[in-house]
PyMOL commands that place a pseudoatom at each C-alpha (Angstrom):
pseudoatom trace, name=CA, resn=MET, resi=1, chain=A, elem=C, hetatm=0, pos=[1.367, -8.777, -7.365]
pseudoatom trace, name=CA, resn=LYS, resi=2, chain=A, elem=C, hetatm=0, pos=[2.189, -8.150, -3.736]
pseudoatom trace, name=CA, resn=SER, resi=3, chain=A, elem=C, hetatm=0, pos=[0.389, -8.811, -0.457]
pseudoatom trace, name=CA, resn=LYS, resi=4, chain=A, elem=C, hetatm=0, pos=[-0.652, -6.392, 2.261]
pseudoatom trace, name=CA, resn=ARG, resi=5, chain=A, elem=C, hetatm=0, pos=[2.079, -7.909, 4.447]
pseudoatom trace, name=CA, resn=ASP, resi=6, chain=A, elem=C, hetatm=0, pos=[4.615, -7.087, 1.706]
pseudoatom trace, name=CA, resn=LEU, resi=7, chain=A, elem=C, hetatm=0, pos=[3.306, -3.514, 1.749]
pseudoatom trace, name=CA, resn=ALA, resi=8, chain=A, elem=C, hetatm=0, pos=[3.569, -3.255, 5.543]
pseudoatom trace, name=CA, resn=THR, resi=9, chain=A, elem=C, hetatm=0, pos=[7.142, -4.573, 5.488]
pseudoatom trace, name=CA, resn=ALA, resi=10, chain=A, elem=C, hetatm=0, pos=[8.145, -2.214, 2.662]
pseudoatom trace, name=CA, resn=VAL, resi=11, chain=A, elem=C, hetatm=0, pos=[6.751, 0.730, 4.627]
pseudoatom trace, name=CA, resn=LEU, resi=12, chain=A, elem=C, hetatm=0, pos=[8.697, -0.256, 7.751]
pseudoatom trace, name=CA, resn=ARG, resi=13, chain=A, elem=C, hetatm=0, pos=[11.837, -0.435, 5.621]
pseudoatom trace, name=CA, resn=LYS, resi=14, chain=A, elem=C, hetatm=0, pos=[11.144, 2.970, 4.048]
pseudoatom trace, name=CA, resn=LEU, resi=15, chain=A, elem=C, hetatm=0, pos=[10.833, 4.421, 7.541]
pseudoatom trace, name=CA, resn=THR, resi=16, chain=A, elem=C, hetatm=0, pos=[14.082, 2.599, 8.513]
pseudoatom trace, name=CA, resn=VAL, resi=17, chain=A, elem=C, hetatm=0, pos=[12.268, 0.848, 11.354]
pseudoatom trace, name=CA, resn=THR, resi=18, chain=A, elem=C, hetatm=0, pos=[13.425, -2.450, 9.862]
pseudoatom trace, name=CA, resn=SER, resi=19, chain=A, elem=C, hetatm=0, pos=[16.569, -3.010, 7.833]
pseudoatom trace, name=CA, resn=LEU, resi=20, chain=A, elem=C, hetatm=0, pos=[16.499, -4.812, 4.513]
pseudoatom trace, name=CA, resn=ALA, resi=21, chain=A, elem=C, hetatm=0, pos=[18.041, -7.927, 6.068]
pseudoatom trace, name=CA, resn=ASP, resi=22, chain=A, elem=C, hetatm=0, pos=[15.782, -8.104, 9.125]
pseudoatom trace, name=CA, resn=THR, resi=23, chain=A, elem=C, hetatm=0, pos=[12.267, -9.313, 9.746]
pseudoatom trace, name=CA, resn=PRO, resi=24, chain=A, elem=C, hetatm=0, pos=[10.043, -6.687, 11.381]
pseudoatom trace, name=CA, resn=ALA, resi=25, chain=A, elem=C, hetatm=0, pos=[9.405, -7.052, 15.108]
pseudoatom trace, name=CA, resn=PRO, resi=26, chain=A, elem=C, hetatm=0, pos=[5.912, -8.423, 15.830]
pseudoatom trace, name=CA, resn=GLU, resi=27, chain=A, elem=C, hetatm=0, pos=[4.697, -5.215, 17.495]
pseudoatom trace, name=CA, resn=ASP, resi=28, chain=A, elem=C, hetatm=0, pos=[5.956, -3.160, 14.537]
pseudoatom trace, name=CA, resn=SER, resi=29, chain=A, elem=C, hetatm=0, pos=[4.230, -5.500, 12.102]
pseudoatom trace, name=CA, resn=ILE, resi=30, chain=A, elem=C, hetatm=0, pos=[0.937, -5.179, 13.967]
pseudoatom trace, name=CA, resn=LYS, resi=31, chain=A, elem=C, hetatm=0, pos=[1.057, -1.368, 13.793]
pseudoatom trace, name=CA, resn=ALA, resi=32, chain=A, elem=C, hetatm=0, pos=[1.991, -1.496, 10.115]
pseudoatom trace, name=CA, resn=ASP, resi=33, chain=A, elem=C, hetatm=0, pos=[-0.704, -4.063, 9.249]
pseudoatom trace, name=CA, resn=GLU, resi=34, chain=A, elem=C, hetatm=0, pos=[-3.378, -1.963, 10.972]
pseudoatom trace, name=CA, resn=THR, resi=35, chain=A, elem=C, hetatm=0, pos=[-2.242, 1.197, 9.180]
pseudoatom trace, name=CA, resn=VAL, resi=36, chain=A, elem=C, hetatm=0, pos=[-2.175, -0.582, 5.817]
pseudoatom trace, name=CA, resn=GLN, resi=37, chain=A, elem=C, hetatm=0, pos=[-5.775, -1.710, 6.263]
pseudoatom trace, name=CA, resn=SER, resi=38, chain=A, elem=C, hetatm=0, pos=[-6.882, 1.718, 7.451]
pseudoatom trace, name=CA, resn=VAL, resi=39, chain=A, elem=C, hetatm=0, pos=[-5.299, 3.462, 4.473]
pseudoatom trace, name=CA, resn=LEU, resi=40, chain=A, elem=C, hetatm=0, pos=[-6.747, 0.929, 2.023]
pseudoatom trace, name=CA, resn=ASP, resi=41, chain=A, elem=C, hetatm=0, pos=[-10.203, 1.438, 3.574]
pseudoatom trace, name=CA, resn=GLU, resi=42, chain=A, elem=C, hetatm=0, pos=[-9.810, 5.172, 3.001]
pseudoatom trace, name=CA, resn=LEU, resi=43, chain=A, elem=C, hetatm=0, pos=[-8.523, 4.835, -0.561]
pseudoatom trace, name=CA, resn=VAL, resi=44, chain=A, elem=C, hetatm=0, pos=[-11.299, 2.490, -1.650]
pseudoatom trace, name=CA, resn=THR, resi=45, chain=A, elem=C, hetatm=0, pos=[-13.923, 5.014, -0.518]
pseudoatom trace, name=CA, resn=GLU, resi=46, chain=A, elem=C, hetatm=0, pos=[-12.170, 7.567, -2.728]
pseudoatom trace, name=CA, resn=ASP, resi=47, chain=A, elem=C, hetatm=0, pos=[-12.153, 5.096, -5.664]
pseudoatom trace, name=CA, resn=LEU, resi=48, chain=A, elem=C, hetatm=0, pos=[-8.344, 5.180, -5.817]
pseudoatom trace, name=CA, resn=ILE, resi=49, chain=A, elem=C, hetatm=0, pos=[-7.812, 1.430, -5.645]
pseudoatom trace, name=CA, resn=VAL, resi=50, chain=A, elem=C, hetatm=0, pos=[-9.601, -1.237, -7.594]
pseudoatom trace, name=CA, resn=PHE, resi=51, chain=A, elem=C, hetatm=0, pos=[-8.126, -4.479, -6.258]
pseudoatom trace, name=CA, resn=ASN, resi=52, chain=A, elem=C, hetatm=0, pos=[-9.579, -6.804, -3.596]
pseudoatom trace, name=CA, resn=TYR, resi=53, chain=A, elem=C, hetatm=0, pos=[-8.199, -4.987, -0.572]
pseudoatom trace, name=CA, resn=ILE, resi=54, chain=A, elem=C, hetatm=0, pos=[-10.219, -7.120, 1.878]
pseudoatom trace, name=CA, resn=ALA, resi=55, chain=A, elem=C, hetatm=0, pos=[-8.072, -10.194, 1.167]
pseudoatom trace, name=CA, resn=ASP, resi=56, chain=A, elem=C, hetatm=0, pos=[-6.007, -11.608, 4.021]
pseudoatom trace, name=CA, resn=LEU, resi=57, chain=A, elem=C, hetatm=0, pos=[-2.537, -10.257, 4.763]
pseudoatom trace, name=CA, resn=ASP, resi=58, chain=A, elem=C, hetatm=0, pos=[-0.602, -12.855, 2.789]
pseudoatom trace, name=CA, resn=THR, resi=59, chain=A, elem=C, hetatm=0, pos=[-2.702, -13.006, -0.394]
pseudoatom trace, name=CA, resn=ALA, resi=60, chain=A, elem=C, hetatm=0, pos=[-1.058, -11.216, -3.310]
pseudoatom trace, name=CA, resn=VAL, resi=61, chain=A, elem=C, hetatm=0, pos=[-3.647, -8.667, -4.424]
pseudoatom trace, name=CA, resn=ILE, resi=62, chain=A, elem=C, hetatm=0, pos=[-1.750, -5.390, -4.823]
pseudoatom trace, name=CA, resn=PRO, resi=63, chain=A, elem=C, hetatm=0, pos=[-0.696, -4.720, -8.413]
pseudoatom trace, name=CA, resn=ASP, resi=64, chain=A, elem=C, hetatm=0, pos=[3.025, -3.980, -8.793]
pseudoatom trace, name=CA, resn=SER, resi=65, chain=A, elem=C, hetatm=0, pos=[2.199, -0.735, -10.570]
pseudoatom trace, name=CA, resn=GLN, resi=66, chain=A, elem=C, hetatm=0, pos=[0.396, 0.620, -7.471]
pseudoatom trace, name=CA, resn=PHE, resi=67, chain=A, elem=C, hetatm=0, pos=[2.761, -0.762, -4.856]
pseudoatom trace, name=CA, resn=ASN, resi=68, chain=A, elem=C, hetatm=0, pos=[5.277, 2.111, -4.648]
pseudoatom trace, name=CA, resn=ALA, resi=69, chain=A, elem=C, hetatm=0, pos=[2.559, 4.762, -4.539]
pseudoatom trace, name=CA, resn=LEU, resi=70, chain=A, elem=C, hetatm=0, pos=[0.899, 2.885, -1.680]
pseudoatom trace, name=CA, resn=ILE, resi=71, chain=A, elem=C, hetatm=0, pos=[4.215, 2.688, 0.200]
pseudoatom trace, name=CA, resn=ASP, resi=72, chain=A, elem=C, hetatm=0, pos=[4.386, 6.496, 0.216]
pseudoatom trace, name=CA, resn=VAL, resi=73, chain=A, elem=C, hetatm=0, pos=[0.781, 6.941, 1.332]
pseudoatom trace, name=CA, resn=VAL, resi=74, chain=A, elem=C, hetatm=0, pos=[0.999, 4.362, 4.129]
pseudoatom trace, name=CA, resn=ALA, resi=75, chain=A, elem=C, hetatm=0, pos=[4.456, 5.548, 5.256]
pseudoatom trace, name=CA, resn=TYR, resi=76, chain=A, elem=C, hetatm=0, pos=[3.156, 9.060, 5.862]
pseudoatom trace, name=CA, resn=ASP, resi=77, chain=A, elem=C, hetatm=0, pos=[0.330, 7.746, 8.050]
pseudoatom trace, name=CA, resn=LEU, resi=78, chain=A, elem=C, hetatm=0, pos=[2.529, 5.250, 9.940]
pseudoatom trace, name=CA, resn=ALA, resi=79, chain=A, elem=C, hetatm=0, pos=[5.558, 7.505, 10.556]
pseudoatom trace, name=CA, resn=PRO, resi=80, chain=A, elem=C, hetatm=0, pos=[4.274, 9.193, 13.761]
pseudoatom trace, name=CA, resn=ASN, resi=81, chain=A, elem=C, hetatm=0, pos=[3.933, 5.768, 15.431]
pseudoatom trace, name=CA, resn=PHE, resi=82, chain=A, elem=C, hetatm=0, pos=[7.717, 5.510, 15.272]
pseudoatom trace, name=CA, resn=GLY, resi=83, chain=A, elem=C, hetatm=0, pos=[8.546, 9.100, 16.177]
pseudoatom trace, name=CA, resn=LYS, resi=84, chain=A, elem=C, hetatm=0, pos=[9.236, 10.006, 12.572]
pseudoatom trace, name=CA, resn=ALA, resi=85, chain=A, elem=C, hetatm=0, pos=[7.758, 12.638, 10.327]
pseudoatom trace, name=CA, resn=LEU, resi=86, chain=A, elem=C, hetatm=0, pos=[7.410, 12.681, 6.571]
pseudoatom trace, name=CA, resn=ASP, resi=87, chain=A, elem=C, hetatm=0, pos=[6.536, 15.674, 4.461]
pseudoatom trace, name=CA, resn=ILE, resi=88, chain=A, elem=C, hetatm=0, pos=[2.871, 15.705, 3.395]
pseudoatom trace, name=CA, resn=GLY, resi=89, chain=A, elem=C, hetatm=0, pos=[4.205, 15.942, -0.165]
pseudoatom trace, name=CA, resn=VAL, resi=90, chain=A, elem=C, hetatm=0, pos=[5.210, 12.268, 0.023]
pseudoatom trace, name=CA, resn=ARG, resi=91, chain=A, elem=C, hetatm=0, pos=[1.598, 11.248, 0.662]
pseudoatom trace, name=CA, resn=THR, resi=92, chain=A, elem=C, hetatm=0, pos=[0.265, 13.715, -1.889]
pseudoatom trace, name=CA, resn=MET, resi=93, chain=A, elem=C, hetatm=0, pos=[2.558, 12.377, -4.610]
pseudoatom trace, name=CA, resn=GLY, resi=94, chain=A, elem=C, hetatm=0, pos=[1.446, 8.808, -3.825]
pseudoatom trace, name=CA, resn=ILE, resi=95, chain=A, elem=C, hetatm=0, pos=[-2.234, 9.799, -3.982]
pseudoatom trace, name=CA, resn=ASN, resi=96, chain=A, elem=C, hetatm=0, pos=[-1.646, 11.664, -7.244]
pseudoatom trace, name=CA, resn=ARG, resi=97, chain=A, elem=C, hetatm=0, pos=[0.040, 8.622, -8.816]
pseudoatom trace, name=CA, resn=LEU, resi=98, chain=A, elem=C, hetatm=0, pos=[-2.913, 6.432, -7.812]
pseudoatom trace, name=CA, resn=ARG, resi=99, chain=A, elem=C, hetatm=0, pos=[-5.358, 9.032, -9.133]
pseudoatom trace, name=CA, resn=ARG, resi=100, chain=A, elem=C, hetatm=0, pos=[-3.543, 9.209, -12.494]
pseudoatom trace, name=CA, resn=MET, resi=101, chain=A, elem=C, hetatm=0, pos=[-3.746, 5.423, -12.873]
pseudoatom trace, name=CA, resn=ILE, resi=102, chain=A, elem=C, hetatm=0, pos=[-7.494, 5.497, -12.258]
pseudoatom trace, name=CA, resn=LEU, resi=103, chain=A, elem=C, hetatm=0, pos=[-8.063, 8.462, -14.592]
pseudoatom trace, name=CA, resn=GLN, resi=104, chain=A, elem=C, hetatm=0, pos=[-6.118, 6.708, -17.336]
pseudoatom trace, name=CA, resn=GLY, resi=105, chain=A, elem=C, hetatm=0, pos=[-8.437, 3.738, -17.039]
pseudoatom trace, name=CA, resn=TYR, resi=106, chain=A, elem=C, hetatm=0, pos=[-5.987, 1.446, -15.278]
pseudoatom trace, name=CA, resn=ASP, resi=107, chain=A, elem=C, hetatm=0, pos=[-7.583, -1.832, -14.275]
pseudoatom trace, name=CA, resn=PRO, resi=108, chain=A, elem=C, hetatm=0, pos=[-5.325, -4.518, -12.753]
pseudoatom trace, name=CA, resn=ILE, resi=109, chain=A, elem=C, hetatm=0, pos=[-7.930, -7.220, -13.274]
pseudoatom trace, name=CA, resn=PRO, resi=110, chain=A, elem=C, hetatm=0, pos=[-7.288, -8.981, -16.573]
pseudoatom trace, name=CA, resn=VAL, resi=111, chain=A, elem=C, hetatm=0, pos=[-10.156, -9.257, -18.996]
pseudoatom trace, name=CA, resn=GLU, resi=112, chain=A, elem=C, hetatm=0, pos=[-11.202, -12.814, -19.674]
pseudoatom trace, name=CA, resn=ALA, resi=113, chain=A, elem=C, hetatm=0, pos=[-12.004, -13.596, -23.268]
pseudoatom trace, name=CA, resn=ASP, resi=114, chain=A, elem=C, hetatm=0, pos=[-14.590, -16.119, -24.394]
pseudoatom trace, name=CA, resn=TYR, resi=115, chain=A, elem=C, hetatm=0, pos=[-13.635, -18.078, -27.470]
pseudoatom trace, name=CA, resn=PHE, resi=116, chain=A, elem=C, hetatm=0, pos=[-16.218, -19.919, -29.497]
for i in range(1, 116): cmd.bond("trace and resi %d" % i, "trace and resi %d" % (i + 1))
show_as sticks, trace
zoom trace
């Protein structure tokens, strides 16, 4: 599981705003954090995410299986803030991967069993 801050940092690295060895600049992190939340708000209304996206920035709530798809979706939305442009296909592929997980009945929340 990853946090929303992990997602924001991964997006900044994908956009080469931050190198792998560096910590993002505070102003870059703020833009990325806001975009992450905005995208998650959008995706939850479309029923494409099923985890607790309202959690704080450092709480690990994003399933590993959805993390890379979310990087692509958020990166597309964040890129213009840094004078970059990504092909809409990047976002579309991320959305399609999330949609496939939902259609296949993916649920990151483990089922708790009651034993008698």
